[in-house]
N, CA, C and O of each residue as an XYZ file, in Angstrom:
932
protein
N     129.348    111.533    138.724
C     128.965    112.161    138.308
C     128.463    113.084    139.846
O     127.801    112.279    140.503
N     128.539    114.264    140.509
C     128.031    114.958    141.445
C     126.586    115.264    141.129
O     126.088    115.538    140.037
N     125.912    115.139    142.539
C     124.835    115.587    142.566
C     124.592    117.119    141.539
O     123.763    117.291    140.646
N     125.743    118.170    142.112
C     125.526    119.378    141.306
C     125.011    118.895    139.680
O     123.900    119.072    139.181
N     126.280    118.201    139.036
C     126.401    117.940    138.021
C     124.885    117.513    136.991
O     124.345    118.031    136.014
N     124.641    116.407    137.771
C     123.324    115.975    137.583
C     122.105    116.500    137.649
O     121.211    115.866    137.088
N     121.775    117.706    138.304
C     120.637    118.583    138.749
C     121.222    119.662    136.966
O     120.469    119.836    136.008
N     122.457    120.094    137.046
C     122.496    120.958    135.530
C     121.969    120.388    134.573
O     121.169    120.993    133.859
N     122.344    118.944    134.324
C     122.035    117.962    133.242
C     120.152    118.272    132.973
O     119.593    118.454    131.891
N     119.520    118.242    134.373
C     118.432    118.034    133.861
C     117.592    119.284    133.524
O     116.750    119.632    132.696
N     118.230    119.761    134.550
C     117.956    121.312    133.560
C     117.860    121.485    132.564
O     116.824    121.765    131.961
N     119.612    121.282    131.874
C     119.407    121.615    130.509
C     118.224    121.219    129.721
O     117.605    121.917    128.918
N     117.916    119.537    130.198
C     117.402    118.473    129.230
C     115.990    119.477    128.977
O     115.367    119.875    127.992
N     115.880    119.639    130.578
C     114.319    120.069    130.641
C     114.060    121.455    129.665
O     113.011    121.688    129.066
N     115.119    122.198    129.661
C     115.000    123.222    128.937
C     114.823    122.941    127.328
O     113.779    123.493    126.980
N     115.347    122.400    126.411
C     116.007    122.010    125.237
C     114.919    121.462    124.673
O     114.483    121.706    123.547
N     114.370    120.519    125.685
C     113.232    119.666    125.029
C     112.013    120.526    124.555
O     111.623    120.312    123.407
N     111.461    121.333    125.187
C     110.317    121.956    124.656
C     110.887    123.335    123.553
O     110.127    123.970    122.822
N     112.093    123.520    123.652
C     112.742    124.482    122.436
C     112.598    123.428    121.063
O     112.299    123.840    119.942
N     112.790    122.432    121.295
C     113.170    121.814    120.212
C     111.851    121.239    119.569
O     111.679    121.602    118.406
N     111.087    120.584    119.991
C     109.714    120.776    119.763
C     108.826    121.979    119.050
O     108.206    121.898    117.990
N     108.953    123.199    120.001
C     108.532    124.033    119.312
C     109.137    124.747    118.245
O     108.351    125.509    117.683
N     110.135    124.737    117.856
C     111.569    124.703    116.829
C     110.743    123.965    115.451
O     110.400    124.491    114.392
N     110.570    122.421    115.968
C     109.962    121.744    114.862
C     109.028    121.598    114.189
O     108.928    121.057    113.087
N     107.878    122.346    115.179
C     106.550    122.342    115.114
C     106.410    123.396    114.093
O     105.671    123.236    113.122
N     107.267    124.730    114.328
C     106.923    125.755    113.574
C     107.592    126.093    112.502
O     107.180    126.961    111.732
N     108.713    125.437    112.331
C     109.505    124.977    110.808
C     108.556    123.692    109.975
O     108.726    123.453    108.780
N     107.952    123.239    110.498
C     106.741    122.660    109.711
C     105.713    123.393    109.240
O     105.541    123.547    108.031
N     104.891    123.941    110.203
C     103.975    124.473    110.159
C     104.198    125.966    108.735
O     103.404    126.360    107.881
N     105.583    126.399    109.060
C     105.983    127.434    108.401
C     105.749    126.792    106.631
O     105.280    127.482    105.727
N     106.323    124.977    106.442
C     106.737    124.718    105.255
C     105.557    124.390    104.877
O     105.353    124.670    103.695
N     104.223    123.639    105.710
C     102.976    123.542    105.389
C     101.983    124.785    104.719
O     101.002    124.775    103.976
N     102.543    125.532    105.191
C     101.619    127.049    104.767
C     102.089    127.662    103.305
O     101.293    128.178    102.521
N     103.601    127.517    103.043
C     103.677    127.823    101.964
C     103.493    126.937    100.888
O     103.346    127.326     99.729
N     103.498    125.449    101.325
C     103.181    124.804    100.455
C     101.550    124.592    100.361
O     101.090    123.638     99.734
N     100.781    125.472    100.974
C      99.152    125.204    100.781
C      98.736    126.381    100.201
O      97.578    126.466     99.793
N      99.687    127.523    100.079
C      99.743    128.970     99.391
C      99.895    128.598     98.271
O      99.080    129.117     97.508
N     100.991    127.512     97.525
C     101.389    127.053     96.646
C     100.072    126.140     95.795
O      99.917    125.958     94.588
N      99.500    125.821     96.609
C      98.217    124.730     95.795
C      97.476    125.382     95.243
O      97.182    125.325     94.049
N      96.756    126.661     96.704
C      95.698    127.198     96.413
C      96.414    128.143     95.138
O      95.547    128.365     94.293
N      97.487    128.639     94.835
C      97.940    129.471     93.650
C      97.499    128.733     92.153
O      96.816    129.147     91.216
N      98.242    127.404     92.400
C      97.727    126.704     91.315
C      96.670    125.920     91.056
O      96.674    125.177     90.074
N      95.320    126.011     92.166
C      94.627    125.710     91.528
C      93.834    126.411     91.061
O      93.002    126.003     90.250
N      93.924    127.864     91.543
C      93.285    129.211     90.811
C      94.000    129.361     89.312
O      93.509    129.966     88.359
N      95.130    128.743     89.331
C      95.646    129.228     88.186
C      94.776    128.095     86.897
O      94.327    128.439     85.804
N      94.773    127.017     87.389
C      93.789    125.787     86.380
C      92.669    126.260     86.356
O      92.193    126.256     85.221
N      91.728    126.867     87.481
C      90.478    127.315     87.209
C      90.325    128.329     86.277
O      89.203    128.495     85.798
N      91.512    129.245     85.829
C      91.371    130.230     85.257
C      91.745    129.855     83.593
O      91.378    130.601     82.684
N      92.342    128.888     83.409
C      92.710    128.270     82.733
C      91.506    127.331     81.655
O      91.413    127.297     80.428
N      90.816    126.742     82.585
C      89.533    126.134     82.083
C      88.726    127.117     82.133
O      87.740    126.924     81.423
N      88.728    128.259     82.766
C      87.534    129.549     81.764
C      88.242    129.532     80.818
O      87.881    128.660     80.027
N      89.112    130.091     80.491
C      89.653    130.357     79.445
C      89.529    129.510     77.881
O      89.496    129.992     76.749
N      89.482    128.143     78.306
C      89.376    127.035     77.388
C      87.670    127.150     76.921
O      87.190    127.080     75.789
N      86.859    127.390     78.490
C      85.315    127.221     78.150
C      85.091    128.981     76.894
O      84.398    128.983     75.876
N      85.877    130.187     77.413
C      85.325    131.253     76.882
C      85.426    131.101     75.300
O      84.715    131.649     74.458
N      86.467    130.237     75.110
C      86.990    130.207     73.253
C      85.854    129.257     72.742
O      85.760    129.280     71.515
N      85.171    128.617     73.229
C      84.586    127.853     72.469
C      83.105    128.703     72.498
O      82.435    128.709     71.465
N      82.757    129.212     73.361
C      81.426    130.303     73.713
C      81.583    131.083     72.684
O      80.629    131.121     71.907
N      82.889    131.991     72.337
C      82.940    132.489     71.488
C      82.679    132.222     70.101
O      81.787    132.888     69.576
N      83.287    131.377     69.415
C      82.802    130.829     68.529
C      81.151    129.900     68.387
O      80.389    129.706     67.440
N      81.141    129.672     69.222
C      79.471    129.404     69.266
C      78.788    130.399     69.413
O      77.595    130.095     69.439
N      79.052    131.940     69.573
C      77.955    133.005     69.072
C      78.168    133.814     68.663
O      77.579    134.893     68.737
N      79.745    133.328     67.703
C      79.923    134.326     66.834
C      79.020    133.448     65.438
O      78.456    134.019     64.505
N      79.125    131.639     65.707
C      78.340    130.971     64.252
C      76.659    131.467     64.336
O      76.064    131.779     63.305
N      76.003    131.494     65.659
C      74.931    131.746     65.898
C      74.837    133.033     65.232
O      74.345    132.853     64.118
N      75.168    134.565     65.498
C      74.590    135.411     65.010
C      74.888    135.292     63.185
O      74.259    136.052     62.448
N      75.710    134.460     62.701
C      76.349    134.538     61.423
C      75.193    133.691     60.685
O      74.790    133.940     59.549
N      74.740    132.686     61.483
C      73.386    131.694     60.960
C      72.085    132.165     61.201
O      71.148    131.375     61.084
N      71.831    133.651     61.607
C      70.259    133.988     62.366
C      69.618    134.248     60.623
O      68.457    133.857     60.498
N      69.963    134.571     59.931
C      69.462    134.658     58.756
C      68.866    136.033     59.136
O      69.299    136.879     59.918
N      67.484    136.021     58.182
C      66.893    137.669     58.208
C      66.461    138.107     59.450
O      66.734    139.307     59.421
N      66.208    137.987     59.986
C      65.726    138.309     61.071
C      67.023    139.895     62.190
O      67.757    139.661     63.150
N      66.838    140.959     61.657
C      67.787    141.431     61.962
C      68.148    142.012     63.635
O      69.244    142.282     64.125
N      66.809    142.072     64.233
C      67.027    141.965     65.600
C      67.511    140.757     66.234
O      68.443    140.802     67.036
N      66.757    139.365     65.824
C      67.620    138.386     66.457
C      69.489    138.164     66.191
O      70.318    137.597     66.903
N      69.642    138.912     64.815
C      71.070    138.946     64.451
C      71.505    139.983     65.241
O      72.636    139.618     65.560
N      71.361    140.751     65.609
C      71.969    142.319     66.310
C      71.909    141.741     67.657
O      72.982    141.915     68.234
N      70.881    140.999     68.497
C      71.090    140.145     69.958
C      72.305    139.832     69.835
O      73.244    140.481     70.297
N      72.408    138.447     68.975
C      73.096    137.739     68.993
C      74.970    137.990     69.191
O      75.891    137.313     69.650
N      74.829    139.400     68.529
C      76.313    139.580     67.517
C      76.650    140.447     69.082
O      77.821    140.480     69.458
N      75.627    141.082     69.882
C      76.136    141.802     71.290
C      76.513    140.761     72.404
O      77.315    141.068     73.286
N      75.909    139.498     72.349
C      76.053    138.409     72.975
C      77.851    138.064     72.702
O      78.737    137.846     73.528
N      77.903    138.136     71.093
C      78.948    137.305     70.857
C      79.961    138.527     71.772
O      80.825    138.108     72.543
N      79.775    139.796     71.614
C      80.878    140.747     71.792
C      81.347    140.911     73.487
O      82.357    141.393     74.000
N      80.221    140.328     74.021
C      80.216    140.438     75.680
C      81.222    139.179     75.666
O      82.414    139.198     75.970
N      80.719    138.462     75.387
C      82.007    136.967     74.969
C      83.665    136.845     74.675
O      84.699    136.285     75.039
N      83.167    137.688     73.849
C      84.599    138.092     73.341
C      85.094    139.065     74.643
O      86.205    138.845     75.126
N      84.497    139.823     75.032
C      85.574    141.368     76.157
C      85.883    140.033     76.975
O      87.032    139.593     77.020
N      84.855    139.428     77.597
C      85.041    137.965     78.917
C      86.596    137.385     78.246
O      87.673    137.410     78.842
N      86.405    136.995     77.182
C      87.791    136.330     77.125
C      89.412    137.062     77.115
O      90.452    136.790     77.714
N      89.097    137.925     76.297
C      90.058    139.326     76.229
C      90.212    139.404     78.074
O      91.295    139.436     78.658
N      88.901    139.421     78.722
C      89.700    140.151     80.225
C      90.167    138.888     80.816
O      90.730    139.006     81.904
N      90.070    137.891     80.405
C      90.646    136.849     81.238
C      91.632    136.432     80.931
O      92.392    135.959     81.776
N      91.963    136.475     79.519
C      93.599    136.634     79.215
C      94.160    137.636     79.700
O      95.266    137.268     80.096
N      93.941    139.180     79.974
C      94.958    139.853     80.573
C      95.017    139.469     82.392
O      95.803    139.936     83.217
N      94.079    138.632     82.577
C      94.399    138.576     84.276
C      95.294    137.360     84.212
O      96.046    137.126     85.158
N      95.247    136.357     82.861
C      96.099    134.808     83.123
C      97.638    135.710     82.801
O      98.600    135.479     83.534
N      97.783    136.902     81.469
C      99.493    137.980     82.027
C      99.960    137.840     82.952
O     101.032    137.318     83.260
N      99.031    138.396     83.627
C      99.706    138.442     85.324
C      99.917    137.055     86.418
O     100.635    136.944     87.412
N      99.119    136.239     85.868
C      99.009    135.134     86.450
C      99.908    133.977     86.141
O     100.533    133.274     86.935
N      99.853    133.916     84.844
C     100.739    132.781     84.095
C     102.190    132.949     84.022
O     102.484    133.472     82.947
N     103.343    132.675     84.848
C     104.315    133.191     84.802
C     105.626    132.089     84.664
O     106.762    132.347     85.063
N     105.342    131.202     84.212
C     106.184    129.903     83.829
C     106.827    130.124     82.668
O     106.034    130.869     82.091
N     108.021    129.919     81.724
C     107.965    130.143     80.677
C     106.712    129.281     79.444
O     106.059    129.718     78.496
N     106.803    128.305     79.894
C     105.470    127.122     79.222
C     104.505    128.050     79.340
O     104.098    128.392     78.230
N     104.073    128.495     80.067
C     102.852    128.974     80.367
C     103.086    130.371     79.699
O     101.924    130.449     79.301
N     103.475    131.180     79.390
C     103.994    132.288     78.762
C     103.994    132.203     77.445
O     103.737    133.121     76.666
N     104.329    130.921     77.138
C     104.467    130.676     75.419
C     103.400    129.968     75.004
O     103.827    129.309     74.055
N     102.300    129.728     75.156
C     100.911    128.892     75.186
C     100.157    130.496     75.223
O      99.402    130.858     74.321
N     100.480    131.315     76.346
C      99.220    132.398     76.378
C      99.636    133.143     75.543
O      98.719    133.400     74.764
N     100.525    133.629     75.283
C     101.265    134.280     73.376
C     100.713    133.905     72.711
O      99.860    134.679     72.278
N     100.740    132.341     72.051
C     100.104    132.000     71.051
C      98.926    132.330     71.232
O      98.658    133.232     70.438
N      97.977    132.045     71.933
C      96.719    132.008     72.227
C      96.110    132.969     71.754
O      95.199    132.939     70.926
N      96.860    134.381     72.550
C      96.675    135.475     72.277
C      96.733    136.197     70.881
O      96.042    137.122     70.455
N      97.769    135.496     70.295
C      97.586    135.749     68.750
C      96.903    135.054     67.914
O      96.896    135.359     66.721
N      96.306    134.146     68.329
C      95.245    133.586     67.344
C      94.162    134.461     67.638
O      93.945    135.264     66.731
N      93.688    134.517     68.267
C      92.654    135.466     69.069
C      93.000    136.897     68.177
O      92.102    137.393     67.497
N      93.590    137.167     68.198
C      93.917    138.452     67.728
C      92.865    138.578     66.495
O      91.859    139.248     66.262
N      93.734    137.440     65.733
C      93.553    137.206     64.311
C      91.755    136.916     63.935
O      91.001    137.192     63.001
N      91.657    136.293     65.105
C      90.075    135.823     65.585
C      88.935    137.096     65.180
O      88.088    137.180     64.290
N      89.304    137.902     66.145
C      88.844    138.959     66.309
C      88.926    139.954     64.960
O      87.883    140.555     64.702
N      90.084    140.181     64.073
C      89.960    140.926     62.940
C      89.079    140.014     62.095
O      88.150    140.571     61.511
N      89.227    138.685     61.938
C      88.164    138.183     60.743
C      86.703    138.419     61.255
O      85.737    138.739     60.563
N      86.728    138.248     62.299
C      85.219    138.496     62.589
C      84.632    139.941     62.171
O      83.476    140.172     61.818
N      85.546    140.727     62.277
C      85.204    142.414     62.030
C      84.805    142.148     60.263
O      83.996    142.828     59.631
N      85.494    141.153     59.795
C      85.395    141.584     58.186
C      84.004    140.627     58.022
O      83.097    141.025     57.291
N      83.900    139.400     58.715
C      82.438    138.378     58.525
C      81.600    139.597     58.807
O      81.007    140.072     57.838
N      81.433    140.261     60.142
C      80.261    141.134     60.451
C      80.438    141.989     58.988
O      79.718    141.718     58.027
N      81.482    143.056     58.929
C      81.110    143.775     57.495
C      80.238    143.490     56.598
O      79.233    144.071     56.187
N      80.896    142.237     56.271
C      80.014    141.648     54.914
C      78.799    141.320     55.633
O      77.890    141.808     54.961
N      78.366    140.808     56.542
C      77.028    140.724     57.044
C      75.664    141.851     56.977
O      74.494    141.671     56.640
N      76.341    142.973     57.421
C      75.662    144.328     57.774
C      75.367    144.503     55.707
O      74.328    144.624     55.059
N      76.355    144.457     55.421
C      76.935    144.752     53.795
C      75.603    143.966     53.125
O      75.454    144.067     51.907
N      74.624    143.175     53.921
C      74.000    142.249     52.835
C      74.802    140.791     51.921
O      74.389    140.227     50.908
N      75.945    140.530     52.668
C      76.572    139.183     52.317
C      76.605    138.238     52.940
O      77.680    137.643     52.878
N      75.841    137.799     53.564
C      75.475    136.459     54.372
C      76.490    135.474     53.456
O      77.226    134.735     54.111
N      76.555    135.430     52.419
C      77.499    134.038     52.129
C      79.045    134.394     52.491
O      79.689    133.741     53.312
N      79.494    135.364     51.872
C      80.874    135.786     52.548
C      80.971    135.866     53.991
O      82.084    135.713     54.496
N      79.925    136.093     54.756
C      80.269    136.290     55.574
C      80.437    134.368     56.402
O      81.468    133.936     56.917
N      79.439    133.791     56.305
C      79.701    132.210     56.325
C      80.941    131.715     55.648
O      81.772    131.105     56.321
N      81.126    131.919     54.425
C      82.374    131.904     53.730
C      83.835    131.766     54.900
O      84.556    130.785     55.080
N      83.880    132.709     55.349
C      84.629    133.700     56.677
C      84.253    132.204     57.874
O      84.909    131.185     58.088
N      83.550    132.460     58.176
C      82.937    131.204     59.281
C      83.460    130.300     59.222
O      84.274    129.945     60.075
N      83.143    129.598     58.132
C      83.394    128.095     57.826
C      84.645    127.768     56.893
O      84.682    126.803     56.130
N      85.692    128.729     57.064
C      87.193    128.444     56.382
C      87.949    129.046     57.424
O      88.012    128.411     58.477
N      88.726    130.492     57.327
C      89.500    130.874     58.246
C      89.186    131.247     59.654
O      90.082    131.604     60.418
N      87.475    131.148     60.154
C      87.435    131.804     61.382
C      87.430    129.935     61.915
O      88.132    129.479     62.818
N      86.614    129.276     61.207
C      86.811    127.766     61.777
C      88.455    127.404     62.222
O      88.809    126.853     63.264
N      89.186    127.809     61.286
C      90.239    126.814     61.291
C      90.956    127.682     62.626
O      91.332    127.112     63.650
N      91.052    129.052     62.410
C      91.469    129.959     63.760
C      90.982    129.475     65.169
O      91.722    129.486     66.153
N      89.345    128.941     65.194
C      88.944    128.355     66.144
C      89.153    126.799     66.948
O      88.799    126.272     68.003
N      89.777    126.529     66.004
C      90.433    125.071     66.156
C      91.652    125.273     66.927
O      91.866    124.733     68.013
N      92.677    126.307     66.151
C      94.100    126.493     66.757
C      93.800    127.072     68.327
O      94.467    126.615     69.256
N      92.802    128.061     68.562
C      92.525    129.011     69.842
C      92.096    127.915     71.036
O      92.383    128.110     72.217
N      91.376    126.745     70.568
C      90.641    125.193     71.352
C      91.708    124.438     71.541
O      91.521    123.766     72.556
N      93.478    124.058     70.715
C      94.025    123.455     70.858
C      94.800    123.866     72.301
O      95.001    123.279     73.364
N      95.128    125.208     71.749
C      96.184    125.863     72.345
C      95.805    125.931     74.107
O      96.535    125.695     75.070
N      94.256    126.384     74.039
C      93.652    126.740     75.463
C      93.650    125.348     76.071
O      93.732    125.186     77.288
N      93.567    124.459     75.303
C      93.531    122.717     75.832
C      94.776    122.641     76.447
O      94.824    122.426     77.659
N      96.194    122.843     75.532
C      97.423    122.580     76.039
C      97.688    123.577     77.501
O      98.337    123.221     78.484
N      97.145    124.602     77.356
C      97.435    125.407     78.626
C      96.918    124.742     79.877
O      97.624    124.481     80.850
N      95.031    124.371     79.726
C      94.577    123.979     80.861
C      95.046    122.530     81.235
O      94.755    121.998     82.307
N      95.907    121.857     80.110
C      96.556    120.392     80.300
C      98.155    120.715     81.251
O      98.790    119.841     81.842
N      98.393    121.664     81.199
C      99.732    122.283     82.026
C      99.450    122.612     83.525
O      99.901    122.294     84.626
N      98.337    123.527     82.932
C      97.494    123.878     84.413
C      97.473    122.304     85.768
O      97.852    122.001     86.899
N      96.830    121.837     84.721
C      96.276    120.564     85.584
C      97.395    119.930     85.943
O      97.550    119.727     87.148
N      98.411    119.479     85.009
C      99.821    119.040     85.693
C     100.892    119.531     86.743
O     101.725    118.886     87.381
N     100.529    121.219     86.711
C     101.290    121.940     87.624
C     100.756    121.577     89.043
O     101.466    121.326     90.017
N      98.585    121.598     88.987
C      98.338    121.544     90.152
C      98.302    120.215     90.793
O      97.810    120.065     91.912
N      98.899    119.085     89.992
C      98.554    117.741     90.605
C     100.401    117.977     91.089
O     100.723    117.641     92.229
N     101.293    118.457     90.294
C     102.318    118.088     91.180
C     102.484    118.680     92.302
O     103.053    118.086     93.217
N     101.925    120.231     92.483
C     101.810    120.854     93.881
C     101.434    120.510     94.896
O     102.106    120.583     95.925
N      99.857    119.897     94.798
C      99.480    119.078     95.248
C     100.327    117.801     96.300
O     100.250    117.651     97.520
N     101.114    117.020     95.281
C     101.732    115.606     95.569
C     102.782    116.621     96.504
O     103.011    116.102     97.596
N     103.464    117.948     96.310
C     104.761    118.022     97.123
C     104.209    118.676     98.215
O     104.796    118.799     99.290
N     102.787    119.218     97.904
C     102.149    119.445     99.703
C     102.186    118.145    100.419
O     102.954    118.238    101.376
N     101.631    116.928    100.318
C     101.122    115.653    101.156
C     102.782    115.324    100.943
O     102.892    114.559    101.901
N     103.924    115.363    100.449
C     105.367    114.647    100.838
C     105.591    116.276    102.212
O     105.627    115.809    103.351
N     105.695    117.541    102.215
C     105.638    117.995    103.195
C     104.735    117.607    104.113
O     105.569    117.124    104.878
N     103.848    117.447    104.591
C     102.824    117.141    104.993
C     103.642    116.022    105.977
O     104.032    116.074    107.143
N     103.706    114.923    104.857
C     104.314    113.481    105.561
C     105.611    113.702    106.280
O     106.007    113.053    107.248
N     106.305    114.834    105.606
C     107.958    114.940    105.961
C     107.732    115.636    107.588
O     108.458    115.307    108.526
N     106.682    116.571    107.710
C     106.756    117.424    109.102
C     106.365    116.082    110.035
O     106.947    115.794    111.081
N     105.392    115.413    109.511
C     104.535    114.566    110.372
C     105.683    113.569    111.287
O     105.578    113.307    112.485
N     106.773    113.115    110.366
C     107.355    112.124    110.425
C     108.764    112.833    111.370
O     109.584    112.134    111.964
N     108.786    114.390    111.324
C     109.794    115.090    112.430
C     109.319    115.221    113.736
O     109.921    115.145    114.807
N     107.823    115.485    113.410
C     107.315    115.541    114.957
C     107.636    114.508    115.558
O     108.296    114.570    116.595
N     107.108    112.993    114.862
C     106.809    111.756    115.881
C     108.372    111.425    116.273
O     108.622    110.638    117.186
N     109.727    112.282    115.286
C     110.867    111.665    115.955
C     111.351    112.711    117.287
O     112.096    112.385    118.212
N     110.651    114.133    117.065
C     110.793    114.718    118.455
C     110.075    114.213    119.578
O     110.452    114.145    120.748
N     108.879    113.833    119.017
C     108.297    113.037    120.493
C     108.907    112.340    121.206
O     109.119    112.479    122.410
N     109.467    110.962    120.009
C     110.430    110.216    120.940
C     111.655    110.759    121.384
O     112.326    110.262    122.289
N     111.912    111.645    120.834
C     113.056    112.418    121.268
C     112.735    113.126    122.755
O     113.622    113.283    123.594
N     111.416    113.508    122.950
C     111.233    113.801    124.248
C     110.692    112.800    124.950
O     110.514    113.224    126.092
N     110.243    111.392    124.830
C     110.116    110.438    125.712
C     111.515    109.878    126.260
O     111.567    109.470    127.421
N     112.490    109.857    125.551
C     113.695    109.296    126.031
C     114.347    110.264    126.534
O     115.376    109.904    127.105
N     114.050    111.845    126.544
C     114.223    112.755    127.491
C     113.438    112.665    128.913
O     113.959    112.954    129.990
N     112.444    112.331    128.784
C     111.723    111.855    129.948
C     112.316    110.956    130.714
O     112.407    111.228    131.911
N     112.870    109.651    130.214
C     113.165    108.771    130.852
C     114.443    108.911    131.379
O     114.736    108.164    132.314
N     115.535    109.970    130.847
C     116.883    110.982    131.159
C     116.821    111.183    132.399
O     117.739    111.039    133.207
N     115.215    111.690    132.702
C     115.279    113.135    133.706
C     114.663    112.068    134.690
O     114.533    112.540    135.819
N     114.303    110.929    134.587
C     113.512    109.972    135.387
C     114.996    109.282    136.455
O     115.159    109.155    137.669
N     115.808    108.987    135.298
C     116.916    108.290    135.994
C     117.554    109.377    136.799
O     117.770    109.097    137.978
N     117.899    110.580    136.371
C     118.749    111.294    136.790
C     118.170    111.884    138.175
O     118.956    112.136    139.088
N     116.460    112.150    138.353
C     116.301    112.243    139.430
C     116.021    111.131    140.462
O     115.806    111.275    141.666
N     116.067    110.058    139.784
C     116.308    108.980    140.874
C     117.913    108.892    141.557
O     118.296    108.696    142.711
N     118.602    109.121    140.331
C     120.302    109.517    140.934
C     120.503    110.486    141.971
O     121.320    110.353    142.882
N     119.658    111.568    141.793
C     119.969    112.519    142.418
C     119.089    112.619    143.776
O     119.404    113.337    144.725
N     118.244    112.011    143.741
C     117.313    111.273    145.416
C     117.973    110.034    145.901
O     117.327    109.581    146.846
N     118.968    109.344    145.626
C     119.462    108.239    146.029
C     120.857    108.908    146.711
O     121.198    108.750    147.884
N     121.347    109.441    146.018
C     122.524    110.784    146.228
C     122.284    111.443    147.473
O     123.156    111.465    148.341
N     120.718    112.199    147.689
C     120.691    112.972    148.230
C     120.322    111.955    150.002
O     120.538    112.314    151.160
N     119.791    110.817    149.521
C     119.502    110.233    151.018
C     120.757    109.459    151.666
O     120.808    109.119    152.848
N     121.835    109.220    150.638
C     123.091    108.657    151.118
C     123.792    109.814    151.841
O     124.350    109.650    152.926
N     123.742    111.064    151.158
C     124.032    111.761    151.931
C     123.822    112.036    153.405
O     124.578    112.009    154.377
N     122.519    112.315    153.239
C     122.040    112.668    154.488
C     122.049    111.474    155.556
O     121.939    111.791    156.741
N     122.189    109.932    155.167
C     122.882    109.203    156.159
C     123.894    109.241    157.214
O     124.035    108.837    158.369
N     124.844    110.213    155.904
C     126.589    109.914    156.507
C     126.293    111.081    157.018
O     127.405    111.286    157.503
N     125.753    111.915    157.273
C     125.594    113.209    157.940
C     124.852    113.077    159.525
O     125.072    113.786    160.508
N     124.048    112.091    159.412
C     123.204    111.096    160.574
C     124.407    110.639    160.676
O     125.224    111.525    160.929
N     124.704    109.913    160.607
C     125.904    108.837    160.748
C     126.850    109.389    161.612
O     126.961    108.987    162.770
N     127.521    110.249    161.158
C     128.724    111.259    161.851
C     128.507    111.875    163.265
O     129.157    111.856    164.310
N     126.900    112.626    162.731
C     126.641    113.311    164.072
C     125.593    112.499    165.535
O     124.991    112.982    166.494
N     125.810    111.096    165.034
C     125.412    109.696    166.105
C     126.377    109.611    166.990
O     126.308    109.193    168.146
N     127.324    110.042    166.382
C     128.651    109.344    167.262
C     129.156    109.837    168.498
O     128.628    110.936    168.665
N     129.723    109.639    169.208
C     129.732    110.372    170.749
C     131.208    110.410    170.478
O     131.985    109.702    169.838
N     131.300    111.445    171.166
C     132.940    112.015    171.381
C     133.889    111.096    171.997
O     133.330    110.303    172.755
N     135.148    110.956    171.906
C     135.821    110.170    172.575
C     135.665    110.647    174.100
O     135.300    111.806    174.296
N     136.000    109.566    175.484
C     135.339    110.112    176.698
C     136.370    111.109    177.348
O     137.370    111.350    176.672
N     136.230    111.825    178.792
C     137.249    112.663    179.154
C     138.380    111.864    179.699
O     138.455    110.640    179.805
N     139.599    113.147    180.156
C     140.667    112.898    181.157
C     140.382    111.923    182.363
O     139.442    112.194    183.109
N     140.830    111.267    182.495
C     140.828    110.055    183.472
C     141.340    110.729    184.745
O     142.534    111.018    184.677
N     140.597    111.120    186.140
C     140.587    111.280    187.319
C     141.696    110.870    187.658
O     142.026    110.891    188.843
């Protein structure tokens, strides 16, 4: 192999090494960025599902509170307003969930919960009407009967939704860990490759220097030879 060929090979290795390292690093960063975004989205979805689960219980609790407030109208009305505020919060969170939960299983559970919640609100209106009409026994009959069953159904559905989101979040977290480990392995492989390139460059540089010195010696040797003697007199 000539000196020129070895110089070209050294230049190619010098250029390709940083390019390969940069490409692998950028690819790994892009993958990790995508995975991190997925982890964040799943964490937000899990938090939303848990908030919905809490609000389902909160709604039922405030409904029971106003239903058993007794004859204190002021207290009863205040508890009713608190219930309505909790009901609106749950409705708002379900609306947010409708644009957040897009997987088939999520959509199925959310649709079921929305149907149960709609029936719950309808019965609540009847229970409140009975209470305002002076029939607290009818109100409590509703709250302890069909409303209680609907609450249990809502709580069960909300629990399934939260469990599903937790499972998805854990799976996404595991995928992120795998992507991070894979990126680390690729970077280590590139680093080893860069080390091999450096060794090859050192060998190439040594060969180039040796061949250059040999060429210089040959030139000097040829220059030191005296030309043949002149014509004899």
